[in-house]
Every structure is written in structure tokens, then in C-alpha cells.
VOPAGU-712862 format. One record per atom (N, C-alpha, C, O, CB): residue number from 0; x, y, z negated; chain; residue in one letter. Coordinates in steps of 0.1 Angstrom, whole numbers, plus 5000, padded with zeros to 4 digits. Glycine has a CB too. Layout:
REC   resi     px     py     pz   chain   resn
REC    NUM      X      Y      Z       A      a
...
END
This chain:
REC   resi     px     py     pz   chain   resn
REC      0   2958   8499   6477       A      m
REC      0   2950   8489   6471       A      m
REC      0   2960   8478   6464       A      m
REC      0   2971   8475   6469       A      m
REC      0   2940   8481   6484       A      m
REC      1   2955   8474   6452       A      s
REC      1   2968   8468   6441       A      s
REC      1   2961   8453   6451       A      s
REC      1   2950   8451   6456       A      s
REC      1   2966   8470   6417       A      s
REC      2   2974   8444   6450       A      t
REC      2   2974   8433   6450       A      t
REC      2   2961   8421   6445       A      t
REC      2   2960   8411   6451       A      t
REC      2   2984   8432   6444       A      t
REC      3   2952   8424   6434       A      n
REC      3   2950   8413   6428       A      n
REC      3   2927   8417   6434       A      n
REC      3   2916   8411   6432       A      n
REC      3   2958   8414   6406       A      n
REC      4   2932   8429   6440       A      d
REC      4   2918   8433   6446       A      d
REC      4   2914   8433   6460       A      d
REC      4   2905   8438   6465       A      d
REC      4   2915   8446   6442       A      d
REC      5   2925   8426   6466       A      c
REC      5   2925   8422   6479       A      c
REC      5   2929   8407   6485       A      c
REC      5   2937   8398   6481       A      c
REC      5   2933   8432   6484       A      c
REC      6   2921   8409   6495       A      i
REC      6   2925   8393   6504       A      i
REC      6   2935   8398   6512       A      i
REC      6   2934   8409   6518       A      i
REC      6   2911   8384   6515       A      i
REC      7   2945   8389   6512       A      e
REC      7   2957   8390   6525       A      e
REC      7   2961   8379   6529       A      e
REC      7   2962   8369   6522       A      e
REC      7   2970   8397   6522       A      e
REC      8   2964   8380   6541       A      h
REC      8   2968   8371   6550       A      h
REC      8   2983   8375   6558       A      h
REC      8   2988   8387   6559       A      h
REC      8   2955   8370   6561       A      h
REC      9   2986   8365   6561       A      e
REC      9   3000   8370   6568       A      e
REC      9   2996   8367   6585       A      e
REC      9   2988   8359   6589       A      e
REC      9   3015   8358   6562       A      e
REC     10   3002   8373   6593       A      g
REC     10   3000   8375   6606       A      g
REC     10   3011   8381   6618       A      g
REC     10   3020   8388   6614       A      g
REC     10   2989   8384   6606       A      g
REC     11   3010   8379   6626       A      i
REC     11   3022   8385   6639       A      i
REC     11   3014   8395   6647       A      i
REC     11   3003   8393   6651       A      i
REC     11   3028   8372   6652       A      i
REC     12   3021   8404   6650       A      i
REC     12   3009   8415   6658       A      i
REC     12   3013   8411   6671       A      i
REC     12   3024   8410   6675       A      i
REC     12   3011   8434   6658       A      i
REC     13   3000   8406   6679       A      q
REC     13   3000   8406   6693       A      q
REC     13   2998   8417   6700       A      q
REC     13   3004   8416   6711       A      q
REC     13   2991   8398   6696       A      q
REC     14   2994   8427   6700       A      e
REC     14   2992   8438   6708       A      e
REC     14   2994   8452   6701       A      e
REC     14   2990   8453   6689       A      e
REC     14   2978   8437   6714       A      e
REC     15   2999   8461   6707       A      i
REC     15   2996   8477   6702       A      i
REC     15   2992   8485   6709       A      i
REC     15   2996   8485   6721       A      i
REC     15   3005   8484   6698       A      i
REC     16   2984   8493   6705       A      t
REC     16   2979   8505   6713       A      t
REC     16   2980   8520   6703       A      t
REC     16   2982   8519   6691       A      t
REC     16   2963   8502   6718       A      t
REC     17   2978   8530   6708       A      p
REC     17   2977   8541   6699       A      p
REC     17   2971   8541   6686       A      p
REC     17   2976   8545   6675       A      p
REC     17   2972   8549   6705       A      p
REC     18   2956   8534   6690       A      k
REC     18   2947   8534   6681       A      k
REC     18   2944   8524   6674       A      k
REC     18   2936   8526   6665       A      k
REC     18   2939   8537   6685       A      k
REC     19   2951   8509   6675       A      k
REC     19   2949   8498   6672       A      k
REC     19   2960   8488   6670       A      k
REC     19   2969   8489   6678       A      k
REC     19   2942   8495   6681       A      k
REC     20   2962   8478   6660       A      l
REC     20   2969   8468   6664       A      l
REC     20   2963   8458   6666       A      l
REC     20   2951   8460   6662       A      l
REC     20   2977   8465   6658       A      l
REC     21   2966   8446   6670       A      l
REC     21   2956   8432   6674       A      l
REC     21   2967   8423   6665       A      l
REC     21   2979   8423   6667       A      l
REC     21   2953   8427   6694       A      l
REC     22   2960   8417   6655       A      v
REC     22   2970   8408   6647       A      v
REC     22   2966   8395   6646       A      v
REC     22   2956   8394   6640       A      v
REC     22   2973   8411   6634       A      v
REC     23   2972   8386   6650       A      s
REC     23   2967   8370   6650       A      s
REC     23   2973   8361   6636       A      s
REC     23   2985   8361   6631       A      s
REC     23   2974   8362   6665       A      s
REC     24   2965   8355   6632       A      i
REC     24   2965   8353   6615       A      i
REC     24   2960   8337   6621       A      i
REC     24   2951   8335   6629       A      i
REC     24   2952   8364   6601       A      i
REC     25   2969   8327   6612       A      v
REC     25   2965   8310   6613       A      v
REC     25   2955   8311   6598       A      v
REC     25   2959   8315   6587       A      v
REC     25   2983   8296   6610       A      v
REC     26   2945   8308   6602       A      s
REC     26   2935   8306   6586       A      s
REC     26   2935   8290   6587       A      s
REC     26   2932   8284   6597       A      s
REC     26   2915   8313   6586       A      s
REC     27   2939   8284   6575       A      n
REC     27   2942   8270   6569       A      n
REC     27   2928   8268   6566       A      n
REC     27   2920   8277   6565       A      n
REC     27   2953   8268   6557       A      n
REC     28   2925   8257   6563       A      p
REC     28   2914   8252   6554       A      p
REC     28   2917   8251   6543       A      p
REC     28   2929   8252   6540       A      p
REC     28   2910   8241   6557       A      p
REC     29   2906   8250   6529       A      a
REC     29   2913   8250   6517       A      a
REC     29   2918   8235   6513       A      a
REC     29   2924   8233   6502       A      a
REC     29   2904   8255   6508       A      a
REC     30   2915   8225   6524       A      c
REC     30   2923   8214   6517       A      c
REC     30   2939   8209   6528       A      c
REC     30   2943   8198   6531       A      c
REC     30   2910   8199   6515       A      c
REC     31   2944   8220   6530       A      s
REC     31   2956   8219   6537       A      s
REC     31   2968   8219   6527       A      s
REC     31   2978   8225   6530       A      s
REC     31   2957   8231   6547       A      s
REC     32   2967   8212   6512       A      s
REC     32   2975   8209   6506       A      s
REC     32   2970   8193   6504       A      s
REC     32   2977   8187   6497       A      s
REC     32   2976   8219   6495       A      s
REC     33   2960   8188   6509       A      c
REC     33   2957   8172   6507       A      c
REC     33   2968   8163   6513       A      c
REC     33   2971   8164   6525       A      c
REC     33   2943   8168   6513       A      c
REC     34   2971   8155   6504       A      n
REC     34   2979   8144   6509       A      n
REC     34   2972   8138   6521       A      n
REC     34   2980   8136   6530       A      n
REC     34   2981   8134   6497       A      n
REC     35   2964   8135   6522       A      a
REC     35   2953   8129   6533       A      a
REC     35   2953   8136   6549       A      a
REC     35   2948   8132   6559       A      a
REC     35   2938   8131   6526       A      a
REC     36   2958   8149   6546       A      k
REC     36   2952   8159   6557       A      k
REC     36   2956   8154   6568       A      k
REC     36   2948   8155   6577       A      k
REC     36   2956   8174   6557       A      k
REC     37   2969   8146   6572       A      s
REC     37   2976   8139   6586       A      s
REC     37   2962   8129   6590       A      s
REC     37   2960   8127   6602       A      s
REC     37   2992   8127   6582       A      s
REC     38   2957   8126   6583       A      a
REC     38   2944   8118   6587       A      a
REC     38   2931   8119   6586       A      a
REC     38   2922   8111   6588       A      a
REC     38   2944   8107   6583       A      a
REC     39   2930   8133   6582       A      c
REC     39   2918   8140   6582       A      c
REC     39   2913   8147   6596       A      c
REC     39   2923   8151   6603       A      c
REC     39   2919   8150   6573       A      c
REC     40   2904   8149   6599       A      a
REC     40   2901   8158   6613       A      a
REC     40   2898   8174   6608       A      a
REC     40   2899   8184   6616       A      a
REC     40   2886   8151   6624       A      a
REC     41   2893   8175   6595       A      s
REC     41   2889   8188   6595       A      s
REC     41   2905   8196   6588       A      s
REC     41   2905   8208   6584       A      s
REC     41   2873   8189   6586       A      s
REC     42   2911   8192   6588       A      a
REC     42   2925   8197   6583       A      a
REC     42   2935   8205   6595       A      a
REC     42   2947   8204   6595       A      a
REC     42   2933   8182   6577       A      a
REC     43   2926   8213   6604       A      e
REC     43   2929   8215   6615       A      e
REC     43   2931   8234   6613       A      e
REC     43   2923   8240   6608       A      e
REC     43   2916   8209   6625       A      e
REC     44   2945   8240   6618       A      s
REC     44   2942   8254   6612       A      s
REC     44   2937   8258   6625       A      s
REC     44   2937   8253   6636       A      s
REC     44   2956   8263   6607       A      s
REC     45   2931   8269   6620       A      v
REC     45   2923   8278   6632       A      v
REC     45   2930   8292   6633       A      v
REC     45   2934   8298   6623       A      v
REC     45   2905   8282   6628       A      v
REC     46   2934   8297   6649       A      e
REC     46   2939   8313   6650       A      e
REC     46   2930   8320   6655       A      e
REC     46   2922   8317   6664       A      e
REC     46   2952   8315   6660       A      e
REC     47   2931   8332   6648       A      k
REC     47   2921   8344   6646       A      k
REC     47   2927   8357   6651       A      k
REC     47   2940   8356   6650       A      k
REC     47   2918   8347   6631       A      k
REC     48   2925   8365   6655       A      t
REC     48   2928   8378   6660       A      t
REC     48   2922   8389   6648       A      t
REC     48   2911   8386   6643       A      t
REC     48   2922   8378   6675       A      t
REC     49   2926   8399   6646       A      i
REC     49   2918   8408   6635       A      i
REC     49   2926   8422   6641       A      i
REC     49   2939   8423   6643       A      i
REC     49   2922   8403   6615       A      i
REC     50   2914   8436   6645       A      e
REC     50   2916   8443   6652       A      e
REC     50   2921   8452   6635       A      e
REC     50   2917   8449   6624       A      e
REC     50   2904   8446   6663       A      e
REC     51   2931   8462   6637       A      v
REC     51   2934   8471   6624       A      v
REC     51   2937   8482   6629       A      v
REC     51   2947   8486   6635       A      v
REC     51   2945   8468   6615       A      v
REC     52   2923   8492   6626       A      s
REC     52   2927   8504   6630       A      s
REC     52   2919   8515   6621       A      s
REC     52   2909   8510   6616       A      s
REC     52   2925   8506   6646       A      s
REC     53   2921   8529   6619       A      p
REC     53   2934   8534   6627       A      p
REC     53   2949   8526   6615       A      p
REC     53   2946   8521   6604       A      p
REC     53   2933   8557   6626       A      p
REC     54   2959   8527   6619       A      y
REC     54   2968   8523   6611       A      y
REC     54   2981   8532   6612       A      y
REC     54   2984   8539   6622       A      y
REC     54   2970   8509   6614       A      y
REC     55   2988   8530   6600       A      l
REC     55   2998   8538   6597       A      l
REC     55   3013   8532   6597       A      l
REC     55   3016   8522   6590       A      l
REC     55   2994   8544   6586       A      l
REC     56   3023   8539   6606       A      g
REC     56   3036   8535   6606       A      g
REC     56   3039   8528   6618       A      g
REC     56   3031   8527   6627       A      g
REC     56   3038   8526   6594       A      g
REC     57   3052   8524   6619       A      t
REC     57   3055   8519   6634       A      t
REC     57   3059   8502   6633       A      t
REC     57   3066   8495   6627       A      t
REC     57   3069   8529   6641       A      t
REC     58   3049   8501   6643       A      y
REC     58   3051   8486   6647       A      y
REC     58   3057   8480   6659       A      y
REC     58   3059   8487   6669       A      y
REC     58   3041   8481   6646       A      y
REC     59   3061   8468   6659       A      n
REC     59   3065   8463   6673       A      n
REC     59   3060   8451   6676       A      n
REC     59   3060   8444   6666       A      n
REC     59   3080   8462   6674       A      n
REC     60   3054   8443   6685       A      i
REC     60   3050   8434   6690       A      i
REC     60   3056   8422   6685       A      i
REC     60   3067   8419   6690       A      i
REC     60   3050   8435   6701       A      i
REC     61   3051   8414   6676       A      g
REC     61   3063   8400   6668       A      g
REC     61   3064   8400   6654       A      g
REC     61   3067   8390   6647       A      g
REC     61   3080   8400   6672       A      g
REC     62   3062   8417   6646       A      d
REC     62   3064   8419   6637       A      d
REC     62   3059   8408   6628       A      d
REC     62   3053   8399   6634       A      d
REC     62   3061   8429   6636       A      d
REC     63   3061   8406   6616       A      k
REC     63   3051   8402   6604       A      k
REC     63   3047   8407   6601       A      k
REC     63   3051   8418   6602       A      k
REC     63   3053   8398   6596       A      k
REC     64   3036   8405   6594       A      v
REC     64   3028   8415   6585       A      v
REC     64   3017   8409   6577       A      v
REC     64   3011   8399   6579       A      v
REC     64   3022   8426   6595       A      v
REC     65   3015   8416   6567       A      v
REC     65   3004   8411   6558       A      v
REC     65   2989   8416   6563       A      v
REC     65   2991   8428   6566       A      v
REC     65   3007   8415   6543       A      v
REC     66   2977   8413   6564       A      v
REC     66   2965   8421   6567       A      v
REC     66   2959   8418   6552       A      v
REC     66   2957   8406   6548       A      v
REC     66   2955   8416   6581       A      v
REC     67   2956   8430   6545       A      k
REC     67   2945   8434   6538       A      k
REC     67   2933   8437   6539       A      k
REC     67   2930   8444   6548       A      k
REC     67   2947   8441   6534       A      k
REC     68   2922   8429   6530       A      l
REC     68   2909   8436   6532       A      l
REC     68   2905   8434   6516       A      l
REC     68   2908   8424   6509       A      l
REC     68   2899   8428   6543       A      l
REC     69   2898   8447   6512       A      n
REC     69   2890   8447   6498       A      n
REC     69   2885   8437   6491       A      n
REC     69   2874   8435   6496       A      n
REC     69   2880   8452   6499       A      n
REC     70   2886   8430   6482       A      q
REC     70   2878   8417   6482       A      q
REC     70   2862   8421   6480       A      q
REC     70   2853   8413   6481       A      q
REC     70   2884   8405   6468       A      q
REC     71   2860   8433   6477       A      s
REC     71   2843   8433   6475       A      s
REC     71   2840   8434   6490       A      s
REC     71   2830   8428   6494       A      s
REC     71   2836   8448   6465       A      s
REC     72   2847   8441   6498       A      l
REC     72   2843   8438   6515       A      l
REC     72   2840   8424   6519       A      l
REC     72   2831   8421   6527       A      l
REC     72   2855   8443   6525       A      l
REC     73   2848   8417   6515       A      g
REC     73   2849   8403   6518       A      g
REC     73   2835   8397   6513       A      g
REC     73   2826   8393   6521       A      g
REC     73   2863   8396   6509       A      g
REC     74   2833   8399   6498       A      v
REC     74   2816   8396   6493       A      v
REC     74   2806   8397   6503       A      v
REC     74   2799   8389   6507       A      v
REC     74   2810   8407   6483       A      v
REC     75   2809   8413   6509       A      r
REC     75   2797   8418   6514       A      r
REC     75   2796   8413   6526       A      r
REC     75   2785   8411   6531       A      r
REC     75   2797   8432   6514       A      r
REC     76   2809   8410   6534       A      a
REC     76   2809   8404   6547       A      a
REC     76   2802   8389   6545       A      a
REC     76   2793   8387   6553       A      a
REC     76   2825   8403   6552       A      a
REC     77   2805   8379   6535       A      i
REC     77   2800   8369   6532       A      i
REC     77   2781   8370   6532       A      i
REC     77   2773   8362   6537       A      i
REC     77   2807   8366   6520       A      i
REC     78   2780   8380   6526       A      l
REC     78   2764   8384   6522       A      l
REC     78   2760   8386   6536       A      l
REC     78   2750   8380   6540       A      l
REC     78   2761   8399   6510       A      l
REC     79   2766   8395   6547       A      l
REC     79   2758   8396   6557       A      l
REC     79   2759   8389   6569       A      l
REC     79   2752   8389   6579       A      l
REC     79   2757   8408   6560       A      l
REC     80   2773   8381   6566       A      g
REC     80   2769   8368   6578       A      g
REC     80   2765   8359   6574       A      g
REC     80   2761   8351   6582       A      g
REC     80   2778   8363   6587       A      g
REC     81   2765   8352   6559       A      y
REC     81   2760   8341   6557       A      y
REC     81   2745   8338   6548       A      y
REC     81   2736   8330   6551       A      y
REC     81   2771   8334   6552       A      y
REC     82   2747   8347   6537       A      v
REC     82   2736   8346   6525       A      v
REC     82   2720   8349   6532       A      v
REC     82   2709   8343   6532       A      v
REC     82   2741   8360   6512       A      v
REC     83   2725   8365   6539       A      y
REC     83   2710   8368   6542       A      y
REC     83   2707   8362   6554       A      y
REC     83   2695   8358   6553       A      y
REC     83   2706   8384   6544       A      y
REC     84   2713   8359   6565       A      p
REC     84   2705   8353   6574       A      p
REC     84   2699   8336   6570       A      p
REC     84   2689   8331   6575       A      p
REC     84   2714   8353   6587       A      p
REC     85   2708   8330   6561       A      f
REC     85   2700   8318   6555       A      f
REC     85   2686   8321   6543       A      f
REC     85   2678   8313   6541       A      f
REC     85   2713   8310   6546       A      f
REC     86   2687   8331   6539       A      v
REC     86   2675   8337   6530       A      v
REC     86   2667   8340   6544       A      v
REC     86   2655   8335   6543       A      v
REC     86   2680   8353   6518       A      v
REC     87   2668   8344   6552       A      i
REC     87   2659   8352   6561       A      i
REC     87   2649   8337   6570       A      i
REC     87   2638   8336   6574       A      i
REC     87   2671   8365   6575       A      i
REC     88   2661   8325   6570       A      l
REC     88   2654   8316   6579       A      l
REC     88   2646   8310   6568       A      l
REC     88   2633   8309   6569       A      l
REC     88   2665   8305   6587       A      l
REC     89   2652   8306   6558       A      f
REC     89   2644   8297   6548       A      f
REC     89   2630   8305   6544       A      f
REC     89   2619   8299   6546       A      f
REC     89   2655   8293   6534       A      f
REC     90   2628   8317   6538       A      a
REC     90   2620   8324   6537       A      a
REC     90   2608   8323   6546       A      a
REC     90   2597   8318   6544       A      a
REC     90   2625   8334   6535       A      a
REC     91   2613   8328   6558       A      t
REC     91   2602   8325   6571       A      t
REC     91   2596   8313   6572       A      t
REC     91   2584   8311   6574       A      t
REC     91   2608   8327   6583       A      t
REC     92   2608   8301   6572       A      l
REC     92   2600   8290   6572       A      l
REC     92   2591   8284   6564       A      l
REC     92   2582   8277   6568       A      l
REC     92   2605   8284   6574       A      l
REC     93   2593   8288   6549       A      i
REC     93   2585   8286   6538       A      i
REC     93   2571   8293   6544       A      i
REC     93   2561   8286   6547       A      i
REC     93   2591   8293   6523       A      i
REC     94   2572   8304   6544       A      v
REC     94   2558   8318   6544       A      v
REC     94   2552   8312   6557       A      v
REC     94   2541   8316   6559       A      v
REC     94   2563   8340   6547       A      v
REC     95   2557   8305   6566       A      g
REC     95   2552   8303   6583       A      g
REC     95   2543   8292   6579       A      g
REC     95   2531   8293   6580       A      g
REC     95   2567   8298   6597       A      g
REC     96   2550   8279   6573       A      v
REC     96   2545   8269   6572       A      v
REC     96   2531   8271   6563       A      v
REC     96   2521   8266   6568       A      v
REC     96   2556   8260   6568       A      v
REC     97   2531   8278   6550       A      k
REC     97   2522   8283   6544       A      k
REC     97   2511   8289   6550       A      k
REC     97   2499   8286   6548       A      k
REC     97   2526   8289   6537       A      k
REC     98   2517   8298   6560       A      l
REC     98   2503   8307   6560       A      l
REC     98   2498   8297   6576       A      l
REC     98   2486   8297   6579       A      l
REC     98   2506   8329   6562       A      l
REC     99   2507   8290   6584       A      t
REC     99   2501   8287   6597       A      t
REC     99   2497   8273   6594       A      t
REC     99   2486   8269   6596       A      t
REC     99   2511   8289   6611       A      t
REC    100   2508   8266   6588       A      g
REC    100   2505   8248   6583       A      g
REC    100   2513   8242   6595       A      g
REC    100   2517   8230   6595       A      g
REC    100   2485   8241   6583       A      g
REC    101   2516   8250   6605       A      k
REC    101   2526   8243   6618       A      k
REC    101   2537   8244   6614       A      k
REC    101   2541   8256   6613       A      k
REC    101   2527   8249   6631       A      k
REC    102   2546   8234   6611       A      e
REC    102   2560   8235   6613       A      e
REC    102   2570   8241   6625       A      e
REC    102   2580   8247   6623       A      e
REC    102   2563   8223   6611       A      e
REC    103   2563   8238   6638       A      l
REC    103   2571   8244   6648       A      l
REC    103   2572   8254   6649       A      l
REC    103   2583   8260   6652       A      l
REC    103   2568   8242   6658       A      l
REC    104   2558   8262   6646       A      t
REC    104   2553   8274   6648       A      t
REC    104   2565   8284   6637       A      t
REC    104   2573   8293   6641       A      t
REC    104   2534   8274   6644       A      t
REC    105   2563   8280   6626       A      a
REC    105   2572   8284   6616       A      a
REC    105   2588   8283   6615       A      a
REC    105   2595   8290   6608       A      a
REC    105   2568   8278   6608       A      a
REC    106   2591   8273   6623       A      g
REC    106   2606   8269   6628       A      g
REC    106   2611   8282   6636       A      g
REC    106   2621   8290   6634       A      g
REC    106   2608   8253   6639       A      g
REC    107   2601   8283   6648       A      i
REC    107   2605   8289   6658       A      i
REC    107   2607   8305   6654       A      i
REC    107   2617   8312   6657       A      i
REC    107   2594   8286   6669       A      i
REC    108   2596   8309   6647       A      a
REC    108   2596   8323   6638       A      a
REC    108   2609   8323   6632       A      a
REC    108   2617   8329   6638       A      a
REC    108   2584   8323   6625       A      a
REC    109   2613   8318   6622       A      s
REC    109   2623   8315   6615       A      s
REC    109   2634   8318   6625       A      s
REC    109   2639   8329   6623       A      s
REC    109   2623   8302   6610       A      s
REC    110   2638   8313   6631       A      l
REC    110   2649   8312   6643       A      l
REC    110   2649   8329   6650       A      l
REC    110   2658   8337   6650       A      l
REC    110   2644   8297   6656       A      l
REC    111   2636   8329   6655       A      l
REC    111   2638   8347   6663       A      l
REC    111   2641   8353   6651       A      l
REC    111   2651   8360   6652       A      l
REC    111   2623   8356   6672       A      l
REC    112   2634   8354   6639       A      l
REC    112   2638   8365   6630       A      l
REC    112   2655   8363   6626       A      l
REC    112   2662   8373   6622       A      l
REC    112   2628   8366   6615       A      l
REC    113   2659   8354   6626       A      v
REC    113   2675   8351   6623       A      v
REC    113   2677   8358   6637       A      v
REC    113   2683   8368   6634       A      v
REC    113   2682   8334   6620       A      v
REC    114   2676   8357   6651       A      a
REC    114   2683   8363   6658       A      a
REC    114   2684   8377   6658       A      a
REC    114   2694   8383   6658       A      a
REC    114   2680   8360   6668       A      a
REC    115   2669   8383   6657       A      i
REC    115   2667   8399   6656       A      i
REC    115   2679   8404   6644       A      i
REC    115   2687   8413   6646       A      i
REC    115   2648   8404   6650       A      i
REC    116   2678   8396   6632       A      y
REC    116   2689   8400   6626       A      y
REC    116   2702   8404   6630       A      y
REC    116   2709   8414   6629       A      y
REC    116   2690   8393   6618       A      y
REC    117   2705   8392   6636       A      f
REC    117   2721   8392   6641       A      f
REC    117   2723   8403   6651       A      f
REC    117   2733   8410   6652       A      f
REC    117   2727   8378   6649       A      f
REC    118   2709   8402   6661       A      f
REC    118   2714   8413   6670       A      f
REC    118   2712   8429   6663       A      f
REC    118   2718   8439   6667       A      f
REC    118   2704   8412   6684       A      f
REC    119   2704   8429   6655       A      s
REC    119   2705   8442   6648       A      s
REC    119   2724   8444   6641       A      s
REC    119   2732   8453   6643       A      s
REC    119   2692   8441   6634       A      s
REC    120   2725   8435   6635       A      l
REC    120   2741   8437   6634       A      l
REC    120   2748   8443   6644       A      l
REC    120   2754   8454   6643       A      l
REC    120   2747   8424   6633       A      l
REC    121   2748   8436   6654       A      k
REC    121   2752   8441   6664       A      k
REC    121   2749   8455   6671       A      k
REC    121   2757   8459   6679       A      k
REC    121   2750   8432   6670       A      k
REC    122   2740   8460   6670       A      l
REC    122   2739   8470   6671       A      l
REC    122   2745   8482   6662       A      l
REC    122   2746   8494   6665       A      l
REC    122   2728   8470   6673       A      l
REC    123   2748   8477   6652       A      f
REC    123   2751   8487   6642       A      f
REC    123   2767   8482   6642       A      f
REC    123   2771   8484   6630       A      f
REC    123   2741   8486   6627       A      f
REC    124   2777   8478   6648       A      h
REC    124   2790   8472   6650       A      h
REC    124   2798   8485   6646       A      h
REC    124   2808   8485   6638       A      h
REC    124   2793   8466   6666       A      h
REC    125   2793   8496   6653       A      v
REC    125   2802   8509   6648       A      v
REC    125   2802   8511   6635       A      v
REC    125   2813   8510   6630       A      v
REC    125   2797   8523   6652       A      v
REC    126   2795   8512   6629       A      q
REC    126   2789   8516   6615       A      q
REC    126   2797   8504   6603       A      q
REC    126   2802   8506   6592       A      q
REC    126   2769   8515   6616       A      q
REC    127   2797   8492   6609       A      l
REC    127   2799   8480   6603       A      l
REC    127   2817   8479   6602       A      l
REC    127   2822   8475   6592       A      l
REC    127   2792   8468   6611       A      l
REC    128   2825   8484   6617       A      e
REC    128   2837   8486   6616       A      e
REC    128   2843   8496   6606       A      e
REC    128   2853   8493   6601       A      e
REC    128   2840   8489   6626       A      e
REC    129   2837   8508   6603       A      k
REC    129   2840   8519   6598       A      k
REC    129   2840   8516   6586       A      k
REC    129   2847   8522   6579       A      k
REC    129   2832   8529   6602       A      k
REC    130   2832   8505   6578       A      t
REC    130   2824   8500   6568       A      t
REC    130   2843   8489   6562       A      t
REC    130   2851   8493   6554       A      t
REC    130   2805   8489   6577       A      t
REC    131   2842   8476   6572       A      f
REC    131   2850   8469   6570       A      f
REC    131   2865   8475   6576       A      f
REC    131   2869   8473   6588       A      f
REC    131   2844   8457   6576       A      f
REC    132   2871   8481   6568       A      h
REC    132   2885   8485   6572       A      h
REC    132   2899   8478   6568       A      h
REC    132   2903   8478   6556       A      h
REC    132   2886   8497   6566       A      h
REC    133   2906   8472   6577       A      f
REC    133   2916   8463   6572       A      f
REC    133   2930   8473   6570       A      f
REC    133   2930   8483   6576       A      f
REC    133   2918   8451   6583       A      f
REC    134   2938   8471   6563       A      d
REC    134   2951   8475   6561       A      d
REC    134   2965   8466   6566       A      d
REC    134   2965   8454   6566       A      d
REC    134   2950   8477   6547       A      d
REC    135   2974   8474   6570       A      v
REC    135   2986   8466   6571       A      v
REC    135   2999   8466   6567       A      v
REC    135   3003   8478   6566       A      v
REC    135   2987   8464   6581       A      v
REC    136   3006   8459   6565       A      e
REC    136   3020   8462   6559       A      e
REC    136   3028   8454   6563       A      e
REC    136   3026   8442   6562       A      e
REC    136   3021   8461   6546       A      e
REC    137   3042   8459   6571       A      k
REC    137   3052   8447   6572       A      k
REC    137   3058   8438   6559       A      k
REC    137   3060   8443   6547       A      k
REC    137   3063   8453   6578       A      k
REC    138   3060   8426   6563       A      v
REC    138   3061   8418   6552       A      v
REC    138   3079   8418   6548       A      v
REC    138   3083   8411   6539       A      v
REC    138   3054   8402   6556       A      v
END
């Protein structure tokens, strides 16, 4: 993967097994370079753990690494996690209100369909894990 078509984050290896690496990355919000970040509550950084499997090479716990994901897969993740559920929620809400005339019924139906959508994502997590493959390189 070339650097131009990847999303990259530096991290530290937290755990190693024969089949996977657990890498801890610190995600800083976009406003981290703002001068007012010390007074802003949203300027906190969030630590996330990413599972990299399978991996090539020899690594040790505490090694600094760069975790990479193909940029097109990042777009697909945003679609699956945010855009599609929003469209389902909004479309079901509008159609439900038009058909029944009851906002409460439409709202419950919308939430139910979004819950079913996320449950179906959970059912297919093995296929999604194969699709969303992270690469790792030592720094």
C-alpha cells in the first residue's frame, strides 16, 4: 500500500499472540492544533485498540508501529457505520409518518430497523473482519 492511499496512525503494541497483534492508538480530534484547546472540553484524546491479524514480521510488546488501512476501506466503514443507518432511520421515519400519521409509531419503527441493521452487521462480523484488514509497520 502506498502512503497516499492509506489512513495511518501511530500506535504501540499492547499484546501479541501467534495470530494477532493488539495495537493501542491515540486518536486526537481535528481541533488538537487549536490555540483554545486547553479551555475546550472536546479537545480530549481517545485511546483505541486495533486488532491486526494476520501480521508479518517480528514484533515486541511496546514497539512503536504505524497501523495502515486502505483509504477506500475507511470510506466503506463510514458508510456502514454512519451513513446507511442514518438513511434507514430518516427514510423509515418519513415513510412511517406518511403511512400511519403517527410520529411515535414511525419513530419506534425507525429505531427498530436501525437496531436490526446493526444486529445484521454483528452477525456478519467475520466477513467484515476479512474485508477491513489493517497492515502494520515498525516506526
